[in-house]
C-alpha positions as CSV (number, residue, x, y, z in Angstrom):
1,M,84.2,87.9,60.3
2,V,81.5,90.6,62.3
3,A,80.8,88.5,64.9
4,F,84.5,87.4,65.1
5,G,85.4,91.0,65.9
6,F,82.6,91.4,68.3
7,H,84.3,88.3,70.4
8,L,87.5,90.5,70.4
9,M,86.2,93.8,71.4
10,G,84.4,91.5,74.6
11,E,87.8,89.9,75.3
12,T,89.4,93.2,75.0
13,V,86.9,95.0,77.4
14,F,86.4,92.4,80.0
15,W,90.5,92.0,80.0
16,L,90.6,96.0,81.0
17,K,87.3,95.4,83.8
18,S,89.8,93.0,85.0
19,L,93.4,95.0,85.1
20,C,91.4,98.2,86.2
21,Q,90.0,95.8,89.1
22,L,93.4,94.2,89.9
23,G,94.7,97.6,89.8
24,F,92.3,99.4,92.3
25,V,92.9,96.5,94.6
26,C,96.8,96.7,94.1
27,V,96.3,101.1,95.0
28,F,93.8,100.1,98.1
29,G,96.5,97.1,100.2
30,F,99.6,99.5,98.8
31,Y,97.9,102.3,100.8
32,F,96.5,100.6,103.6
33,W,100.0,98.5,104.0
34,I,101.4,102.1,104.1
35,R,99.6,103.4,106.8
36,S,99.8,100.4,108.6
37,T,103.4,100.2,108.8
38,G,103.3,104.3,109.4
39,F,101.4,103.8,111.9
40,V,104.2,100.6,113.9
41,C,107.4,102.8,112.6
42,T,105.6,105.9,113.8
43,G,103.2,105.4,116.1
44,A,100.6,107.8,115.3
45,I,98.2,107.7,111.5
46,V,99.7,108.8,109.0
């Protein structure tokens, strides 16, 4: 039972880390996409 609890905790931490990494990738991707489209539209780096 204790081992199962540790396993569950480990899986939760793993998923949280994955979600955080995915979130950072999405945020940076969105940021650079906004910058690149802003650059194309206005002709200047936003």
